C-alpha positions, 0 to 999 in steps of 0.5 A, spaced: 500 500 500 506 504 499 508 508 493 514 511 492 516 515 486 521 519 483 518 523 478 521 527 474 528 527 475 533 531 471 540 532 470 544 537 465 551 539 464 555 544 460 562 542 457 567 546 460 569 553 458 575 556 457 574 564 457 581 566 456 584 560 452 587 562 445 583 560 439 588 556 436 594 553 439 595 549 446 593 552 453 599 555 457 599 558 464 594 560 470 589 564 466 589 560 459 587 554 463 581 557 467 575 553 465 568 552 469 562 548 468 555 549 470 551 542 472 544 542 475 540 536 478 533 536 480 528 531 483 521 530 485 521 525 490 514 522 492 512 518 498 505 516 499 499 511 500 495 508 494 489 511 498 492 518 497 495 517 490 493 523 486 490 527 491 491 534 494 495 530 500 500 527 496 502 533 492 503 537 499 508 532 501 512 532 495 520 533 496 522 537 490 529 540 490 534 543 485 542 543 485 546 548 482 554 546 481 559 551 478 566 548 479 572 552 477 579 549 475 585 551 472 592 548 472 599 550 471 606 549 472 611 552 477 619 552 477 618 548 471 617 541 475 612 543 479 604 541 477 599 546 480 592 545 480 587 549 483 579 548 484 573 552 487 566 549 487 560 554 488 553 550 489 546 553 490 541 548 493 533 550 491 527 546 495 520 547 496 519 545 503 523 545 510 522 543 517 521 546 523 522 543 530 520 545 537 518 542 544 510 541 544 508 542 551 501 539 549 505 532 546 510 533 551 516 532 546 519 535 540 515 536 534 517 536 527 513 541 522 513 541 514 513 548 511 511 548 504 515 554 500 521 556 496 528 556 500 535 556 498 542 555 501 549 556 498 556 553 499 563 553 497 569 550 497 577 551 495 582 546 494 589 546 491 594 541 489 602 541 488 605 535 485 611 533 481 614 526 479 621 524 480 625 518 476 631 514 478 634 509 475 640 504 477 644 501 471 647 494 472 652 491 468 650 489 461 651 482 462 647 482 468 640 478 467 637 485 470 639 491 466 636 497 470 631 498 476 627 504 475 624 508 481 618 513 480 616 517 486 610 522 486 610 526 492 604 532 492 602 536 498 594 539 497 590 544 501 582 544 502 578 549 505 570 548 506 567 553 511 562 552 516 555 554 514 552 556 521 548 561 518 543 555 516 542 553 523 538 554 529 536 552 536 530 549 539 529 547 546 528 539 548 524 540 554 519 544 557 523 548 561 527 550 555 534 550 559 536 545 554 537 547 547 539 543 541 541 546 534 538 543 527 537 546 520 531 546 517 534 543 511 535 537 514 530 532 511 530 535 505 532 532 498 539 534 499 540 535 506 543 540 510 549 544 509 556 542 513 556 545 519 563 544 521 569 548 518 574 544 514 581 546 513 586 540 512 592 539 509 594 533 506 600 530 504 601 523 499 607 519 496 606 514 491 612 510 488 613 504 483 619 500 482 620 497 474 626 493 472 628 492 465 630 484 464 634 481 458 629 477 454 633 471 452 628 469 447 627 475 444 630 474 436 632 482 437 635 481 443 631 487 446 630 487 454 623 487 457 620 490 462 618 487 469 613 491 474 617 490 481 612 494 485 606 496 482 604 501 487 607 504 494 602 509 497 603 513 503 598 518 505 596 522 511 593 529 513 593 535 518 587 538 520 588 545 521 582 547 525 581 542 529 582 543 537 586 537 538 588 530 534 590 534 528 594 529 525 591 523 522 594 516 522 599 514 516 596 510 511 600 505 507 598 500 501 602 497 496 601 491 491 605 487 486 604 481 482 607 474 483 608 468 479 608 471 473 602 475 474 598 469 476 597 472 483 596 479 486 598 481 493 595 487 496 598 490 503 595 495 507 597 498 514 595 504 518 600 507 523 597 512 528 603 517 530 599 519 536 598 515 543 593 511 546 591 512 553 589 506 558 581 506 555 584 506 548 582 513 546 587 517 542 591 523 545 596 528 543 
């Protein structure tokens, strides 16, 4: 006796636009690589029963939302060897219903009331990444089975910032005396949820590695060597939360994988190394 519909559901996007790019030739530098897009996502969600189908009560309970997204990106080189990417994203969300919360003295509990009508909120974030690729080669004797080993390292540092959108949050009493208050957003329960209330100010560090060998191929008629992957990847990642009150440094995660038995077996390993101490209760402490 329940009916759930998503009708209609629309998605549309515009291809990236490069407003400062030359009409001919390749794009170079910060300004020429600036590009932006426009994406829109809209939904009408209906949850009702067969007894209310196509009746006014059904239309009064529809959840309608439209989300607009405009990402702005660019990438360029610094000091010849450093690749820099920068991105910002602006989101605007429209809804046709919100929810209020309050403590009712009649029912002696917190009530949630639906409000039909247009409302909206806006969010944005920013991120940037700096990385490079370092190659190192160790050559062996020409008569050796292994002729060379190449080590590739990809270090990168990234920064991301998302502000707190406290302006879309209110408080309500959870008891009859009104002495205990809790925060809520009127957009909780809507199609796209409430905006983030916690500020994120994060620096992330990563290092990727792989090892490759050049091996003499005795079966090759031309005598050419072949490449053999020794280590597909060896990755290290961690982050530092600049806005956190404590426990700012995240655990160091490590992952690696390689192939064995002539690529018939793949071996994956992962570990997490926590730089912070743990007390007797098992809680992380600075």
